[in-house]
C-alpha positions as CSV (number, residue, x, y, z in Angstrom):
1,M,-15.4,50.8,320.5
2,I,-13.5,47.9,318.9
3,E,-10.0,49.1,319.5
4,A,-8.5,51.3,322.3
5,P,-8.1,55.0,321.4
6,T,-4.7,55.9,319.9
7,G,-2.1,55.8,322.6
8,L,-4.2,53.8,325.0
9,A,-4.3,50.1,325.8
10,I,-6.8,47.9,327.6
11,Y,-5.5,46.8,331.0
12,L,-7.0,43.5,332.2
13,Y,-7.2,42.8,335.9
14,G,-9.0,39.4,335.7
15,F,-12.2,37.6,334.9
16,T,-15.4,37.2,336.9
17,L,-18.7,35.5,336.4
18,P,-21.4,36.9,334.0
19,D,-23.2,40.1,335.1
20,S,-20.5,41.1,337.6
21,V,-20.4,44.8,338.4
22,A,-17.2,46.9,338.3
23,P,-16.3,48.6,341.5
24,P,-16.5,52.5,341.2
25,I,-12.8,53.0,341.6
26,L,-9.9,54.2,339.4
27,G,-7.6,51.7,337.9
28,V,-3.8,51.3,338.0
29,D,-3.0,54.7,336.5
30,D,-5.3,56.5,339.0
31,E,-7.0,58.2,336.1
32,H,-9.3,55.8,334.3
33,L,-12.3,54.2,335.9
34,I,-12.7,50.4,336.1
35,S,-15.2,48.9,333.7
36,T,-16.4,45.5,332.5
37,H,-16.6,43.8,329.1
38,Q,-18.7,40.6,328.6
39,C,-17.9,38.0,326.1
40,A,-18.2,34.2,325.9
41,G,-19.9,33.9,329.2
42,L,-17.2,35.8,331.0
43,T,-16.8,39.3,332.4
44,A,-13.5,41.0,332.0
45,I,-12.5,43.7,334.5
46,I,-10.6,46.3,332.6
47,S,-9.5,49.9,332.4
48,S,-7.6,52.1,330.0
49,V,-3.9,52.9,330.4
50,A,-1.3,54.8,328.4
51,L,0.4,52.2,326.2
52,A,3.7,53.9,326.5
53,D,3.7,53.5,330.3
54,F,4.0,49.8,329.9
55,T,5.8,49.2,326.6
56,G,9.0,50.2,324.9
57,E,12.0,51.8,326.6
58,I,9.8,53.9,328.9
59,G,7.8,50.9,329.9
60,E,11.0,48.9,330.7
61,D,12.3,51.7,332.8
62,N,9.0,52.1,334.6
63,V,8.8,48.5,335.8
64,Q,12.3,48.8,337.2
65,N,11.4,51.9,339.0
66,I,10.0,51.1,342.5
67,A,8.5,54.6,342.9
68,W,6.5,54.1,339.7
69,L,5.7,50.4,340.1
70,T,4.6,50.2,343.8
71,P,1.5,52.4,343.8
72,R,0.3,50.9,340.5
73,A,0.8,47.3,341.8
74,C,-1.1,48.3,344.9
75,R,-4.0,49.7,342.9
76,H,-4.0,46.4,340.9
77,A,-4.3,44.5,344.1
78,L,-7.0,46.9,345.4
79,V,-9.1,46.2,342.3
80,I,-8.8,42.5,342.9
81,D,-9.7,42.8,346.6
82,K,-12.8,44.9,345.8
83,L,-13.9,42.3,343.2
84,M,-13.5,39.5,345.8
85,E,-16.0,41.1,348.0
86,H,-18.7,40.3,345.5
87,G,-17.8,36.9,344.2
88,P,-15.0,34.6,342.7
89,V,-12.2,36.3,340.7
90,Y,-9.8,34.8,338.2
91,P,-6.9,37.3,338.9
92,L,-4.2,38.1,336.4
93,S,-0.8,39.4,337.1
94,F,0.2,43.1,336.9
95,G,0.6,44.5,333.4
96,T,-1.7,42.3,331.3
97,L,-2.5,44.5,328.3
98,F,-4.5,44.2,325.1
99,S,-4.5,46.5,322.1
100,G,-8.3,46.7,322.0
101,L,-11.5,44.8,322.6
102,S,-11.2,42.6,319.6
103,A,-7.9,41.2,320.9
104,L,-9.4,40.8,324.3
105,E,-12.5,39.0,323.0
106,Q,-10.3,36.6,321.0
107,E,-8.5,35.7,324.2
108,M,-11.9,35.4,326.1
109,N,-13.3,33.1,323.4
110,Q,-10.2,30.9,323.6
111,R,-10.1,30.7,327.4
112,S,-13.7,30.9,328.4
113,I,-14.4,27.2,329.1
114,D,-11.2,26.7,331.2
115,V,-11.6,30.1,333.1
116,L,-15.3,29.4,333.8
117,A,-14.4,26.0,335.2
118,V,-11.9,27.6,337.6
119,L,-14.3,30.3,338.6
120,Q,-16.8,27.6,339.5
121,H,-14.1,25.7,341.4
122,I,-13.1,28.7,343.6
123,T,-16.7,30.0,344.2
124,G,-17.3,30.3,347.9
125,C,-13.6,29.9,348.7
126,Q,-10.6,32.0,349.6
127,E,-6.9,31.3,349.3
128,W,-5.0,31.2,352.5
129,A,-1.3,30.6,352.9
130,L,0.6,28.6,355.5
131,E,4.4,28.8,355.9
132,A,6.8,27.5,358.5
133,T,10.4,27.7,359.5
134,L,12.3,25.2,361.6
135,D,15.1,25.7,364.1
136,R,16.9,22.4,363.3
137,K,19.3,22.6,366.3
138,Q,16.3,22.9,368.6
139,A,14.7,20.0,366.9
140,V,17.8,17.9,367.4
141,D,17.9,18.9,371.1
142,V,14.3,17.9,371.7
143,L,14.5,14.7,369.7
144,L,17.6,13.7,371.7
145,T,15.8,14.4,375.0
146,E,12.8,12.4,373.9
147,G,15.0,9.5,372.8
148,L,16.7,9.4,376.2
149,Q,13.4,9.7,378.1
150,S,11.8,6.9,376.0
151,G,14.8,4.6,376.3
152,R,15.5,4.6,372.6
153,F,18.9,6.2,373.4
154,S,21.2,5.7,376.4
155,L,24.4,7.4,377.5
156,P,27.3,6.0,379.4
157,E,27.9,7.1,383.0
158,A,31.5,8.2,382.4
159,A,31.6,11.9,381.5
160,G,34.1,11.6,378.6
161,R,32.3,8.7,376.9
162,R,29.0,10.3,377.6
163,H,30.0,13.4,375.8
164,L,31.3,11.4,372.8
165,E,28.2,9.3,372.6
166,E,25.9,12.4,372.8
167,Q,27.7,14.0,369.9
168,K,27.4,10.8,367.9
169,L,23.6,10.8,368.6
170,R,23.3,14.4,367.6
171,R,25.1,13.7,364.3
172,Q,22.7,10.7,363.7
173,L,19.6,12.9,364.4
174,T,20.9,15.6,362.1
175,A,21.5,13.1,359.3
176,E,17.9,11.8,359.9
177,M,16.4,15.3,360.0
178,N,15.1,15.4,356.5
179,N,13.2,12.2,356.9
180,W,11.8,13.3,360.2
181,L,10.8,16.6,358.7
182,T,9.1,14.9,355.7
183,N,7.1,12.7,358.2
184,C,6.0,15.9,360.1
185,L,4.9,17.6,357.0
186,T,2.9,14.6,355.8
187,S,1.1,14.5,359.1
188,L,0.4,18.2,359.0
189,H,-1.1,18.0,355.5
190,K,-3.2,15.0,356.5
191,D,-4.7,17.0,359.4
192,L,-5.5,20.0,357.2
193,Q,-6.6,18.4,354.0
194,P,-10.2,17.5,355.0
195,L,-10.9,21.2,355.6
196,T,-9.8,22.3,352.1
197,R,-11.2,22.2,348.6
198,D,-7.7,22.4,347.0
199,F,-4.1,22.6,347.8
200,R,-0.8,23.7,346.2
201,S,2.7,23.3,347.5
202,R,4.6,26.5,346.6
203,R,8.3,27.0,345.9
204,L,10.3,27.4,349.2
205,L,11.8,30.8,349.7
206,D,14.4,31.9,352.2
207,D,14.6,29.5,355.2
208,K,11.1,28.1,354.8
209,V,10.5,24.4,355.2
210,L,6.8,24.6,354.3
211,Q,5.0,27.0,351.9
212,W,1.5,25.9,351.1
213,A,-1.5,27.5,349.6
214,F,-5.0,26.2,350.5
215,L,-8.3,26.9,348.8
216,L,-10.7,27.1,351.8
217,P,-14.4,27.1,351.8
218,V,-15.3,30.3,353.7
219,L,-17.2,28.2,356.3
220,Q,-14.1,26.1,357.0
221,I,-11.8,29.0,357.7
222,P,-12.3,29.1,361.5
223,A,-11.7,25.3,361.7
224,F,-8.6,25.7,359.6
225,Q,-7.3,28.4,361.9
226,Q,-8.1,26.3,364.9
227,Q,-6.2,23.3,363.5
228,V,-3.2,25.5,362.8
229,S,-3.3,26.6,366.5
230,V,-3.3,22.9,367.5
231,M,-0.4,22.2,365.2
232,T,1.5,25.2,366.7
233,N,1.0,23.9,370.2
234,R,2.2,20.5,369.2
235,Y,5.2,21.3,367.1
236,E,6.6,24.6,368.4
237,V,8.6,22.8,371.0
238,Y,10.7,21.3,368.1
239,G,11.5,24.7,366.8
240,F,8.7,25.1,364.2
241,H,7.3,28.6,363.7
242,F,4.0,28.7,361.7
243,R,2.5,31.8,359.9
244,V,-0.9,31.9,358.4
245,T,-1.8,34.7,356.0
246,G,-5.0,35.5,354.0
247,P,-7.4,35.8,352.5
248,W,-5.7,36.2,349.1
249,A,-6.9,36.2,345.6
250,A,-6.8,32.6,344.3
251,Y,-3.6,33.1,342.2
252,S,-2.3,29.7,343.1
253,F,-5.4,28.0,341.7
254,C,-5.7,30.2,338.5
255,Q,-2.7,29.0,336.5
256,L,-3.8,29.5,332.9
257,A,-1.5,31.8,331.0
258,V,-3.1,34.7,329.2
259,A,-1.1,36.0,326.3
């Protein structure tokens, strides 16, 4: 078959190394089985889908409909997870379609060198995420206490003057907070970097002060988790709250756009 049957399209989940085997599961539509297609030294993980479900007015309505989108996005993630059990995966985002195998092969021929290089880079690794929030008021409180204990700061004995000077110091520490935070993050990254193969700083969302993605060799994952525990014990007094999640498909390290 060179083109998808009328009314169907090829849905691409991602790429794997040559001779990979497709998991015996249904694809995003819960109707068509996953299969593989090899070209240019790559294995594409694919299934058939109804073209109308993803294109035109119906397709636009579907992707805005949580009831339609959620189970299909979950099945997409399930396919990627199953593939990760057997080796490196170059994952693609939900809804990557091709009209047929000839169009898919053209893309594979154009991208094969870069995609294979990424697959080699992520082999033996998993993506893990580290995020953190900071209670800035708590940080100021602790930094003020530390400054007083160390002698860096001092307060007058008179209650009125003492209150005014304390408020002045708090304003000073608040103004210096971004520099202090930058120094903390630099130290955190320095402690974690030797355990990783690669690193990405991701866009901060909500109230996060840190949102990092690490490509971790599997054998280094326990050491990474232990180091995060050490960091938590050291920094939580300042109001830091750390959260580690994973393993994830290596989306942060597979950035090539597929048309």
